[in-house]
ZADO-1210 file (C-alpha; in nm, 4 decimals, padded with zeros to 6 digits):
<atoms>
<atom x="-01.7131" y="00.6064" z="-01.5551" code="UNK" pos="1"/>
<atom x="-01.8877" y="00.3863" z="-01.8170" code="UNK" pos="2"/>
<atom x="-01.5983" y="00.1982" z="-01.9182" code="UNK" pos="3"/>
<atom x="-01.4605" y="00.1192" z="-01.5713" code="UNK" pos="4"/>
<atom x="-01.8026" y="00.0042" z="-01.4737" code="UNK" pos="5"/>
<atom x="-01.8595" y="-00.2512" z="-01.7210" code="UNK" pos="6"/>
<atom x="-01.4918" y="-00.3706" z="-01.6733" code="UNK" pos="7"/>
<atom x="-01.5811" y="-00.4317" z="-01.2871" code="UNK" pos="8"/>
<atom x="-01.9040" y="-00.6671" z="-01.4422" code="UNK" pos="9"/>
<atom x="-01.7085" y="-00.8278" z="-01.6641" code="UNK" pos="10"/>
<atom x="-01.4403" y="-00.9040" z="-01.3883" code="UNK" pos="11"/>
<atom x="-01.6978" y="-01.0516" z="-01.1516" code="UNK" pos="12"/>
<atom x="-01.8770" y="-01.2149" z="-01.4250" code="UNK" pos="13"/>
<atom x="-01.6289" y="-01.3483" z="-01.6607" code="UNK" pos="14"/>
<atom x="-01.5092" y="-01.6214" z="-01.4371" code="UNK" pos="15"/>
<atom x="-01.8046" y="-01.7683" z="-01.3403" code="UNK" pos="16"/>
<atom x="-01.9155" y="-01.7678" z="-01.6689" code="UNK" pos="17"/>
<atom x="-01.6224" y="-01.9113" z="-01.8271" code="UNK" pos="18"/>
<atom x="-01.5813" y="-02.2008" z="-01.5494" code="UNK" pos="19"/>
<atom x="-01.8934" y="-02.3041" z="-01.5846" code="UNK" pos="20"/>
<atom x="-01.8825" y="-02.3097" z="-01.9761" code="UNK" pos="21"/>
<atom x="-01.5849" y="-02.5330" z="-01.9454" code="UNK" pos="22"/>
<atom x="-01.7816" y="-02.7538" z="-01.7545" code="UNK" pos="23"/>
<atom x="-02.0642" y="-02.7494" z="-01.9799" code="UNK" pos="24"/>
<atom x="-01.8496" y="-02.8072" z="-02.3111" code="UNK" pos="25"/>
<atom x="-01.6515" y="-03.0718" z="-02.1131" code="UNK" pos="26"/>
<atom x="-01.9727" y="-03.2432" z="-02.1242" code="UNK" pos="27"/>
<atom x="-02.0966" y="-03.1790" z="-02.4334" code="UNK" pos="28"/>
<atom x="-01.7919" y="-03.3153" z="-02.6115" code="UNK" pos="29"/>
<atom x="-01.8532" y="-03.6625" z="-02.4155" code="UNK" pos="30"/>
<atom x="-01.5666" y="-03.6190" z="-02.1881" code="UNK" pos="31"/>
<atom x="-01.6146" y="-03.7824" z="-01.8593" code="UNK" pos="32"/>
<atom x="-01.6967" y="-03.6462" z="-01.5523" code="UNK" pos="33"/>
<atom x="-01.7915" y="-03.8071" z="-01.2368" code="UNK" pos="34"/>
<atom x="-02.0625" y="-03.5353" z="-01.0956" code="UNK" pos="35"/>
<atom x="-02.1423" y="-03.7718" z="-00.7941" code="UNK" pos="36"/>
<atom x="-01.7736" y="-03.8247" z="-00.6828" code="UNK" pos="37"/>
<atom x="-01.6621" y="-03.4499" z="-00.7481" code="UNK" pos="38"/>
<atom x="-02.0005" y="-03.3094" z="-00.5401" code="UNK" pos="39"/>
<atom x="-01.8886" y="-03.5678" z="-00.2444" code="UNK" pos="40"/>
<atom x="-01.5240" y="-03.4180" z="-00.2672" code="UNK" pos="41"/>
<atom x="-01.6798" y="-03.0669" z="-00.2738" code="UNK" pos="42"/>
<atom x="-01.9610" y="-03.1116" z="-00.0034" code="UNK" pos="43"/>
<atom x="-01.7316" y="-03.3311" z="00.2459" code="UNK" pos="44"/>
<atom x="-01.3754" y="-03.1541" z="00.2149" code="UNK" pos="45"/>
<atom x="-01.3653" y="-02.8832" z="00.0104" code="UNK" pos="46"/>
<atom x="-01.6526" y="-02.6525" z="00.1585" code="UNK" pos="47"/>
<atom x="-01.5850" y="-02.7515" z="00.5190" code="UNK" pos="48"/>
<atom x="-01.2191" y="-02.6214" z="00.4162" code="UNK" pos="49"/>
<atom x="-01.3187" y="-02.3328" z="00.2855" code="UNK" pos="50"/>
<atom x="-01.5466" y="-02.2256" z="00.5424" code="UNK" pos="51"/>
<atom x="-01.2657" y="-02.2967" z="00.8376" code="UNK" pos="52"/>
<atom x="-01.0176" y="-02.1048" z="00.5853" code="UNK" pos="53"/>
<atom x="-01.1933" y="-01.7935" z="00.5150" code="UNK" pos="54"/>
<atom x="-01.3658" y="-01.7413" z="00.8466" code="UNK" pos="55"/>
<atom x="-01.0277" y="-01.7618" z="01.0581" code="UNK" pos="56"/>
<atom x="-00.8818" y="-01.5009" z="00.7929" code="UNK" pos="57"/>
<atom x="-01.1635" y="-01.2651" z="00.7768" code="UNK" pos="58"/>
<atom x="-01.1653" y="-00.9476" z="00.9505" code="UNK" pos="59"/>
<atom x="-01.5331" y="-00.9619" z="01.0451" code="UNK" pos="60"/>
<atom x="-01.6876" y="-00.9994" z="01.4180" code="UNK" pos="61"/>
<atom x="-01.9015" y="-01.2474" z="01.5275" code="UNK" pos="62"/>
<atom x="-02.1642" y="-00.9843" z="01.5119" code="UNK" pos="63"/>
<atom x="-02.1635" y="-00.9221" z="01.1525" code="UNK" pos="64"/>
<atom x="-02.1734" y="-01.2739" z="01.0573" code="UNK" pos="65"/>
<atom x="-02.4851" y="-01.3264" z="01.2909" code="UNK" pos="66"/>
<atom x="-02.6281" y="-01.0363" z="01.1296" code="UNK" pos="67"/>
<atom x="-02.6011" y="-01.2005" z="00.7866" code="UNK" pos="68"/>
<atom x="-02.7234" y="-01.5302" z="00.8920" code="UNK" pos="69"/>
<atom x="-03.0180" y="-01.3528" z="01.0122" code="UNK" pos="70"/>
<atom x="-03.0358" y="-01.1669" z="00.6879" code="UNK" pos="71"/>
<atom x="-03.0488" y="-01.5420" z="00.5362" code="UNK" pos="72"/>
<atom x="-03.3416" y="-01.6516" z="00.7450" code="UNK" pos="73"/>
<atom x="-03.5320" y="-01.3495" z="00.6708" code="UNK" pos="74"/>
<atom x="-03.5044" y="-01.4000" z="00.3166" code="UNK" pos="75"/>
<atom x="-03.5520" y="-01.7673" z="00.3067" code="UNK" pos="76"/>
<atom x="-03.8834" y="-01.6933" z="00.5197" code="UNK" pos="77"/>
<atom x="-03.9801" y="-01.4516" z="00.2641" code="UNK" pos="78"/>
<atom x="-03.9518" y="-01.6874" z="-00.0407" code="UNK" pos="79"/>
<atom x="-04.1288" y="-01.9333" z="00.1561" code="UNK" pos="80"/>
<atom x="-04.4186" y="-01.7233" z="00.1944" code="UNK" pos="81"/>
<atom x="-04.4587" y="-01.5636" z="-00.1072" code="UNK" pos="82"/>
<atom x="-04.3524" y="-01.8896" z="-00.3143" code="UNK" pos="83"/>
<atom x="-04.5971" y="-02.0722" z="-00.1518" code="UNK" pos="84"/>
<atom x="-04.8527" y="-01.8151" z="-00.2538" code="UNK" pos="85"/>
<atom x="-04.7387" y="-01.8453" z="-00.6160" code="UNK" pos="86"/>
<atom x="-04.7540" y="-02.2088" z="-00.6010" code="UNK" pos="87"/>
<atom x="-05.1164" y="-02.2140" z="-00.5022" code="UNK" pos="88"/>
<atom x="-05.2061" y="-01.9176" z="-00.7097" code="UNK" pos="89"/>
<atom x="-05.0772" y="-02.1182" z="-01.0156" code="UNK" pos="90"/>
<atom x="-05.2324" y="-02.4410" z="-00.9065" code="UNK" pos="91"/>
<atom x="-04.9062" y="-02.6117" z="-00.9149" code="UNK" pos="92"/>
<atom x="-04.7735" y="-02.9269" z="-00.7109" code="UNK" pos="93"/>
<atom x="-04.6043" y="-02.7564" z="-00.3978" code="UNK" pos="94"/>
<atom x="-04.3364" y="-03.0341" z="-00.3419" code="UNK" pos="95"/>
<atom x="-04.2201" y="-02.9817" z="-00.6820" code="UNK" pos="96"/>
<atom x="-04.2187" y="-02.6300" z="-00.7442" code="UNK" pos="97"/>
<atom x="-04.1921" y="-02.4552" z="-00.3955" code="UNK" pos="98"/>
<atom x="-03.8397" y="-02.5702" z="-00.3463" code="UNK" pos="99"/>
<atom x="-03.7284" y="-02.4512" z="-00.6496" code="UNK" pos="100"/>
<atom x="-03.8422" y="-02.1051" z="-00.5480" code="UNK" pos="101"/>
<atom x="-03.7092" y="-02.1087" z="-00.2717" code="UNK" pos="102"/>
<atom x="-03.3464" y="-02.2450" z="-00.2849" code="UNK" pos="103"/>
<atom x="-03.1271" y="-02.0801" z="-00.5020" code="UNK" pos="104"/>
<atom x="-02.7592" y="-02.1751" z="-00.6089" code="UNK" pos="105"/>
<atom x="-02.5866" y="-01.9809" z="-00.3088" code="UNK" pos="106"/>
<atom x="-02.3087" y="-02.2295" z="-00.3587" code="UNK" pos="107"/>
<atom x="-02.1779" y="-02.2951" z="-00.6828" code="UNK" pos="108"/>
<atom x="-02.2449" y="-01.9633" z="-00.7888" code="UNK" pos="109"/>
<atom x="-02.3215" y="-01.7438" z="-00.4968" code="UNK" pos="110"/>
<atom x="-01.9760" y="-01.7885" z="-00.3556" code="UNK" pos="111"/>
<atom x="-01.7569" y="-01.7178" z="-00.6678" code="UNK" pos="112"/>
<atom x="-01.9762" y="-01.3743" z="-00.7365" code="UNK" pos="113"/>
<atom x="-01.9426" y="-01.2479" z="-00.3918" code="UNK" pos="114"/>
<atom x="-01.5664" y="-01.3762" z="-00.4052" code="UNK" pos="115"/>
<atom x="-01.5145" y="-01.1777" z="-00.7188" code="UNK" pos="116"/>
<atom x="-01.7001" y="-00.8758" z="-00.6513" code="UNK" pos="117"/>
<atom x="-01.6164" y="-00.8089" z="-00.2837" code="UNK" pos="118"/>
<atom x="-01.3033" y="-01.0193" z="-00.2070" code="UNK" pos="119"/>
<atom x="-01.2248" y="-01.2095" z="00.1178" code="UNK" pos="120"/>
<atom x="-01.4771" y="-01.0051" z="00.3217" code="UNK" pos="121"/>
<atom x="-01.7620" y="-01.0665" z="00.0895" code="UNK" pos="122"/>
<atom x="-01.6857" y="-01.4010" z="00.0587" code="UNK" pos="123"/>
<atom x="-01.6703" y="-01.4718" z="00.4574" code="UNK" pos="124"/>
<atom x="-02.0284" y="-01.3081" z="00.4386" code="UNK" pos="125"/>
<atom x="-02.1701" y="-01.5180" z="00.1662" code="UNK" pos="126"/>
<atom x="-02.0357" y="-01.8333" z="00.3362" code="UNK" pos="127"/>
<atom x="-02.2617" y="-01.6889" z="00.6518" code="UNK" pos="128"/>
<atom x="-02.5673" y="-01.6545" z="00.4224" code="UNK" pos="129"/>
<atom x="-02.4888" y="-01.9563" z="00.2596" code="UNK" pos="130"/>
<atom x="-02.4357" y="-02.1985" z="00.5638" code="UNK" pos="131"/>
<atom x="-02.8222" y="-02.0870" z="00.6745" code="UNK" pos="132"/>
<atom x="-02.9430" y="-02.1468" z="00.3297" code="UNK" pos="133"/>
<atom x="-02.7697" y="-02.5155" z="00.3209" code="UNK" pos="134"/>
<atom x="-02.9105" y="-02.6036" z="00.6507" code="UNK" pos="135"/>
<atom x="-03.2495" y="-02.5047" z="00.5559" code="UNK" pos="136"/>
<atom x="-03.2309" y="-02.7147" z="00.2415" code="UNK" pos="137"/>
<atom x="-03.1496" y="-03.0042" z="00.4014" code="UNK" pos="138"/>
<atom x="-03.4317" y="-02.9521" z="00.6462" code="UNK" pos="139"/>
<atom x="-03.7132" y="-02.7612" z="00.4836" code="UNK" pos="140"/>
<atom x="-03.6243" y="-02.8270" z="00.1287" code="UNK" pos="141"/>
<atom x="-03.5753" y="-03.2038" z="00.2102" code="UNK" pos="142"/>
<atom x="-03.9128" y="-03.2010" z="00.3691" code="UNK" pos="143"/>
<atom x="-04.0616" y="-03.0296" z="00.0942" code="UNK" pos="144"/>
<atom x="-04.0013" y="-03.2491" z="-00.1364" code="UNK" pos="145"/>
<atom x="-04.0106" y="-03.5654" z="00.0378" code="UNK" pos="146"/>
<atom x="-04.3053" y="-03.4527" z="00.2887" code="UNK" pos="147"/>
<atom x="-04.0956" y="-03.5066" z="00.6505" code="UNK" pos="148"/>
<atom x="-03.7826" y="-03.3210" z="00.7803" code="UNK" pos="149"/>
<atom x="-03.4932" y="-03.5368" z="00.7686" code="UNK" pos="150"/>
<atom x="-03.2747" y="-03.4213" z="01.0834" code="UNK" pos="151"/>
<atom x="-03.0173" y="-03.7202" z="01.0690" code="UNK" pos="152"/>
<atom x="-02.9136" y="-03.5770" z="00.6992" code="UNK" pos="153"/>
<atom x="-02.8447" y="-03.2444" z="00.8478" code="UNK" pos="154"/>
<atom x="-02.6317" y="-03.3736" z="01.1574" code="UNK" pos="155"/>
<atom x="-02.4422" y="-03.5671" z="00.8982" code="UNK" pos="156"/>
<atom x="-02.3665" y="-03.2309" z="00.6735" code="UNK" pos="157"/>
<atom x="-01.9982" y="-03.1719" z="00.7453" code="UNK" pos="158"/>
<atom x="-02.0213" y="-02.7999" z="00.6577" code="UNK" pos="159"/>
<atom x="-02.2404" y="-02.7265" z="01.0125" code="UNK" pos="160"/>
<atom x="-01.9574" y="-02.9189" z="01.1885" code="UNK" pos="161"/>
<atom x="-01.6943" y="-02.6765" z="01.0140" code="UNK" pos="162"/>
<atom x="-01.8965" y="-02.3748" z="01.1062" code="UNK" pos="163"/>
<atom x="-01.8688" y="-02.5195" z="01.4498" code="UNK" pos="164"/>
<atom x="-01.5026" y="-02.5510" z="01.4764" code="UNK" pos="165"/>
<atom x="-01.4420" y="-02.2014" z="01.3109" code="UNK" pos="166"/>
<atom x="-01.6696" y="-02.0245" z="01.5629" code="UNK" pos="167"/>
<atom x="-01.5188" y="-02.2104" z="01.8214" code="UNK" pos="168"/>
<atom x="-01.1666" y="-02.1343" z="01.7047" code="UNK" pos="169"/>
<atom x="-01.2405" y="-01.7803" z="01.6860" code="UNK" pos="170"/>
<atom x="-01.4308" y="-01.7298" z="02.0101" code="UNK" pos="171"/>
<atom x="-01.1276" y="-01.8789" z="02.1811" code="UNK" pos="172"/>
<atom x="-00.8840" y="-01.7046" z="01.9531" code="UNK" pos="173"/>
<atom x="-00.6815" y="-02.0239" z="01.8680" code="UNK" pos="174"/>
<atom x="-00.4620" y="-02.0213" z="01.5819" code="UNK" pos="175"/>
<atom x="-00.4377" y="-02.3614" z="01.3710" code="UNK" pos="176"/>
<atom x="-00.0891" y="-02.5257" z="01.3321" code="UNK" pos="177"/>
<atom x="00.0773" y="-02.3833" z="01.0466" code="UNK" pos="178"/>
<atom x="00.0670" y="-02.7173" z="00.8401" code="UNK" pos="179"/>
<atom x="-00.2752" y="-02.7408" z="00.9484" code="UNK" pos="180"/>
<atom x="-00.3765" y="-02.4091" z="00.8338" code="UNK" pos="181"/>
<atom x="-00.1838" y="-02.4500" z="00.4797" code="UNK" pos="182"/>
<atom x="-00.3615" y="-02.8110" z="00.4635" code="UNK" pos="183"/>
<atom x="-00.7134" y="-02.6715" z="00.5075" code="UNK" pos="184"/>
<atom x="-00.5989" y="-02.3249" z="00.2694" code="UNK" pos="185"/>
<atom x="-00.5426" y="-02.5714" z="-00.0064" code="UNK" pos="186"/>
<atom x="-00.7990" y="-02.8235" z="00.0315" code="UNK" pos="187"/>
<atom x="-01.0360" y="-02.4782" z="00.0333" code="UNK" pos="188"/>
<atom x="-00.8864" y="-02.3587" z="-00.2623" code="UNK" pos="189"/>
<atom x="-00.9884" y="-02.5993" z="-00.5269" code="UNK" pos="190"/>
<atom x="-01.3467" y="-02.5752" z="-00.4124" code="UNK" pos="191"/>
<atom x="-01.4748" y="-02.2797" z="-00.6198" code="UNK" pos="192"/>
<atom x="-01.3443" y="-02.3651" z="-00.9375" code="UNK" pos="193"/>
<atom x="-01.4581" y="-02.7493" z="-00.8992" code="UNK" pos="194"/>
<atom x="-01.8073" y="-02.5789" z="-00.8072" code="UNK" pos="195"/>
<atom x="-01.8431" y="-02.3652" z="-01.1010" code="UNK" pos="196"/>
<atom x="-01.7084" y="-02.6696" z="-01.3510" code="UNK" pos="197"/>
<atom x="-01.9598" y="-02.9010" z="-01.1675" code="UNK" pos="198"/>
<atom x="-02.2326" y="-02.6379" z="-01.2439" code="UNK" pos="199"/>
<atom x="-02.1392" y="-02.6205" z="-01.6189" code="UNK" pos="200"/>
<atom x="-02.1700" y="-03.0339" z="-01.6098" code="UNK" pos="201"/>
<atom x="-02.4784" y="-03.0604" z="-01.4437" code="UNK" pos="202"/>
<atom x="-02.6479" y="-02.7839" z="-01.6669" code="UNK" pos="203"/>
<atom x="-02.5064" y="-03.0149" z="-01.9751" code="UNK" pos="204"/>
<atom x="-02.7075" y="-03.3255" z="-01.8740" code="UNK" pos="205"/>
<atom x="-03.0220" y="-03.1603" z="-01.7772" code="UNK" pos="206"/>
<atom x="-03.3422" y="-03.2071" z="-02.0068" code="UNK" pos="207"/>
<atom x="-03.5809" y="-02.9478" z="-02.0182" code="UNK" pos="208"/>
<atom x="-03.9541" y="-03.0199" z="-02.0012" code="UNK" pos="209"/>
<atom x="-04.2611" y="-02.8068" z="-01.9600" code="UNK" pos="210"/>
<atom x="-04.0713" y="-02.5360" z="-02.1217" code="UNK" pos="211"/>
<atom x="-04.3479" y="-02.2343" z="-02.1062" code="UNK" pos="212"/>
<atom x="-04.3823" y="-02.3524" z="-01.7352" code="UNK" pos="213"/>
<atom x="-04.0206" y="-02.3789" z="-01.6586" code="UNK" pos="214"/>
<atom x="-03.9620" y="-02.0239" z="-01.8040" code="UNK" pos="215"/>
<atom x="-04.2319" y="-01.8857" z="-01.5743" code="UNK" pos="216"/>
<atom x="-04.1047" y="-01.9910" z="-01.2857" code="UNK" pos="217"/>
<atom x="-03.7567" y="-01.8891" z="-01.3659" code="UNK" pos="218"/>
<atom x="-03.8499" y="-01.5394" z="-01.4366" code="UNK" pos="219"/>
<atom x="-04.0213" y="-01.5352" z="-01.1088" code="UNK" pos="220"/>
<atom x="-03.7366" y="-01.6550" z="-00.9110" code="UNK" pos="221"/>
<atom x="-03.5099" y="-01.4221" z="-01.0287" code="UNK" pos="222"/>
<atom x="-03.7361" y="-01.1311" z="-00.9798" code="UNK" pos="223"/>
<atom x="-03.8691" y="-01.2531" z="-00.6430" code="UNK" pos="224"/>
<atom x="-03.5022" y="-01.3245" z="-00.5443" code="UNK" pos="225"/>
<atom x="-03.4030" y="-00.9310" z="-00.6194" code="UNK" pos="226"/>
<atom x="-03.7039" y="-00.7624" z="-00.4917" code="UNK" pos="227"/>
<atom x="-03.6709" y="-00.9837" z="-00.1674" code="UNK" pos="228"/>
<atom x="-03.2922" y="-00.9175" z="-00.1212" code="UNK" pos="229"/>
<atom x="-03.3302" y="-00.5750" z="-00.1517" code="UNK" pos="230"/>
<atom x="-03.6214" y="-00.5676" z="00.0716" code="UNK" pos="231"/>
<atom x="-03.4826" y="-00.7479" z="00.3602" code="UNK" pos="232"/>
<atom x="-03.1434" y="-00.5741" z="00.3107" code="UNK" pos="233"/>
<atom x="-03.2899" y="-00.2103" z="00.3474" code="UNK" pos="234"/>
<atom x="-03.5146" y="-00.3180" z="00.6235" code="UNK" pos="235"/>
<atom x="-03.2125" y="-00.4592" z="00.8302" code="UNK" pos="236"/>
<atom x="-03.0322" y="-00.1721" z="00.7715" code="UNK" pos="237"/>
<atom x="-02.7557" y="-00.3159" z="00.5603" code="UNK" pos="238"/>
<atom x="-02.4865" y="-00.1077" z="00.3694" code="UNK" pos="239"/>
<atom x="-02.2392" y="-00.1367" z="00.1369" code="UNK" pos="240"/>
<atom x="-02.0472" y="-00.5372" z="00.1149" code="UNK" pos="241"/>
<atom x="-02.3253" y="-00.6267" z="00.3596" code="UNK" pos="242"/>
<atom x="-02.5996" y="-00.5187" z="00.1302" code="UNK" pos="243"/>
<atom x="-02.4401" y="-00.6357" z="-00.1828" code="UNK" pos="244"/>
<atom x="-02.4144" y="-00.9793" z="-00.0893" code="UNK" pos="245"/>
<atom x="-02.7755" y="-01.0415" z="00.0460" code="UNK" pos="246"/>
<atom x="-02.9052" y="-00.8826" z="-00.2911" code="UNK" pos="247"/>
<atom x="-02.6515" y="-01.1218" z="-00.4828" code="UNK" pos="248"/>
<atom x="-02.7159" y="-01.4171" z="-00.2737" code="UNK" pos="249"/>
<atom x="-03.0991" y="-01.3869" z="-00.3212" code="UNK" pos="250"/>
<atom x="-03.1357" y="-01.2995" z="-00.6547" code="UNK" pos="251"/>
<atom x="-02.9342" y="-01.6423" z="-00.7768" code="UNK" pos="252"/>
<atom x="-03.1130" y="-01.8849" z="-01.0250" code="UNK" pos="253"/>
<atom x="-03.2424" y="-02.2209" z="-00.8643" code="UNK" pos="254"/>
<atom x="-03.0118" y="-02.4648" z="-00.6964" code="UNK" pos="255"/>
<atom x="-02.8828" y="-02.7867" z="-00.8637" code="UNK" pos="256"/>
<atom x="-03.0060" y="-02.9600" z="-00.5258" code="UNK" pos="257"/>
<atom x="-03.3515" y="-02.8899" z="-00.5982" code="UNK" pos="258"/>
<atom x="-03.3224" y="-03.1387" z="-00.9150" code="UNK" pos="259"/>
<atom x="-03.1845" y="-03.3983" z="-00.6873" code="UNK" pos="260"/>
<atom x="-03.4173" y="-03.4197" z="-00.4758" code="UNK" pos="261"/>
<atom x="-03.6948" y="-03.3966" z="-00.7371" code="UNK" pos="262"/>
<atom x="-03.5134" y="-03.7308" z="-00.8915" code="UNK" pos="263"/>
<atom x="-03.4909" y="-03.8885" z="-00.5520" code="UNK" pos="264"/>
<atom x="-03.8489" y="-03.8139" z="-00.4606" code="UNK" pos="265"/>
<atom x="-03.9928" y="-03.8592" z="-00.8022" code="UNK" pos="266"/>
<atom x="-04.1190" y="-03.4808" z="-00.8072" code="UNK" pos="267"/>
<atom x="-04.1552" y="-03.4449" z="-01.1896" code="UNK" pos="268"/>
<atom x="-03.7634" y="-03.4244" z="-01.2101" code="UNK" pos="269"/>
<atom x="-03.7510" y="-03.2853" z="-01.5942" code="UNK" pos="270"/>
<atom x="-03.9771" y="-02.9639" z="-01.4976" code="UNK" pos="271"/>
<atom x="-03.7392" y="-02.9065" z="-01.2112" code="UNK" pos="272"/>
<atom x="-03.4560" y="-02.9494" z="-01.4502" code="UNK" pos="273"/>
<atom x="-03.6003" y="-02.6910" z="-01.6959" code="UNK" pos="274"/>
<atom x="-03.5940" y="-02.4518" z="-01.3929" code="UNK" pos="275"/>
<atom x="-03.2278" y="-02.4895" z="-01.2860" code="UNK" pos="276"/>
<atom x="-03.1569" y="-02.4499" z="-01.6736" code="UNK" pos="277"/>
<atom x="-03.3375" y="-02.1385" z="-01.7551" code="UNK" pos="278"/>
<atom x="-03.3265" y="-01.9527" z="-01.4351" code="UNK" pos="279"/>
<atom x="-02.9360" y="-02.0400" z="-01.4728" code="UNK" pos="280"/>
<atom x="-02.9103" y="-01.8921" z="-01.8279" code="UNK" pos="281"/>
<atom x="-03.1270" y="-01.6045" z="-01.7816" code="UNK" pos="282"/>
<atom x="-02.9346" y="-01.4983" z="-01.4556" code="UNK" pos="283"/>
<atom x="-02.6282" y="-01.4898" z="-01.6943" code="UNK" pos="284"/>
<atom x="-02.7746" y="-01.1990" z="-01.8888" code="UNK" pos="285"/>
<atom x="-02.9220" y="-01.0488" z="-01.5970" code="UNK" pos="286"/>
<atom x="-02.5903" y="-01.0730" z="-01.3520" code="UNK" pos="287"/>
<atom x="-02.4745" y="-00.7139" z="-01.5042" code="UNK" pos="288"/>
<atom x="-02.7964" y="-00.5273" z="-01.4007" code="UNK" pos="289"/>
<atom x="-02.8055" y="-00.6844" z="-01.0908" code="UNK" pos="290"/>
<atom x="-02.4561" y="-00.6302" z="-01.0123" code="UNK" pos="291"/>
<atom x="-02.4343" y="-00.3004" z="-01.1299" code="UNK" pos="292"/>
<atom x="-02.6831" y="-00.2392" z="-00.8573" code="UNK" pos="293"/>
<atom x="-02.4601" y="-00.3283" z="-00.5801" code="UNK" pos="294"/>
<atom x="-02.1121" y="-00.2331" z="-00.7193" code="UNK" pos="295"/>
</atoms>
C-alpha cells in the first residue's frame, strides 16, 4: 500500500518538477528564452483556450463550479485577513509582503498538479478556483502593490472573457463547430507545459535578498495556505476531488506575478524574488506530504 501511495504521489509531482527543472536548466546554460513573449502567448491565447476547452468538456454542473469559485473567494479573503495581521505584527511593508502571502501560484503550478492528481474533472475545478484568484490578483493584488485598483487592466484580461464565453455556451448548450473545438483544444494543450517551463526559467533568473525574512514568509505562506485550505474546505462541506483541489490550490508557493508587480511599482523586488524562489523550493519538498493528505 505504501508503494502504491508513493507511486501515485510521484506520478503527480514528477511532471511538474521535471518540466520546471527543464526551464531552470535551460536558463542556467545560457540558452535563450523570451519570458515576456511566452507569458503573453500563454495568458492571451493558451489559458483562455484551455478554459473554454476544459469547461465545455468537463462533466460538472454550474453549481459545482460556483461552489469552487466561492471556496476560492473565501480562501483569498482569509489570506487577506491573516496576512495583514502577520505583516503588521512583523512590522513589514504591506505593499511588499502582503500580496505574496495572499496570491499563490495557482496557474503555473496549481493547474498541472490538479490535472495530474484528479484528471480533467480536477482541472476544471482548479480553473474555477484559478479564475477567481486571477481576478483578485489583477484588482486587489495590483491595488496593494500600486496603491490603487485598476479595473481597466481586469477588463483587458482575456481569461475573464474566456470564462464568460464558456459559461454562455454551457448555459445554452451550444456545441462549437468541430474545427473550432479542435483549434481551441490544440491552443490549450501547449499551455500547461509552457507554464511549467516558464516557471523554471523565471526561478533561475531571480536573485534572493534578505534570506532570513524571505524564508520566514515562505514558510508562513505554505503553512497558512495548507491550514486555510483545509479549514475552508471542511467548513463548506467539500469532499473528495473538490476538497483536494482547494487544499492543493491554497497550499501553493508565492506567485511569480507578485515579483512582476514588485518590479513595476518598486516594492523591494529582490525580497519578493526571495519569497518566490524559496517558497517554490520548499513546496517541492512539501508536495508529497500535502498530496498524501488529499489523495
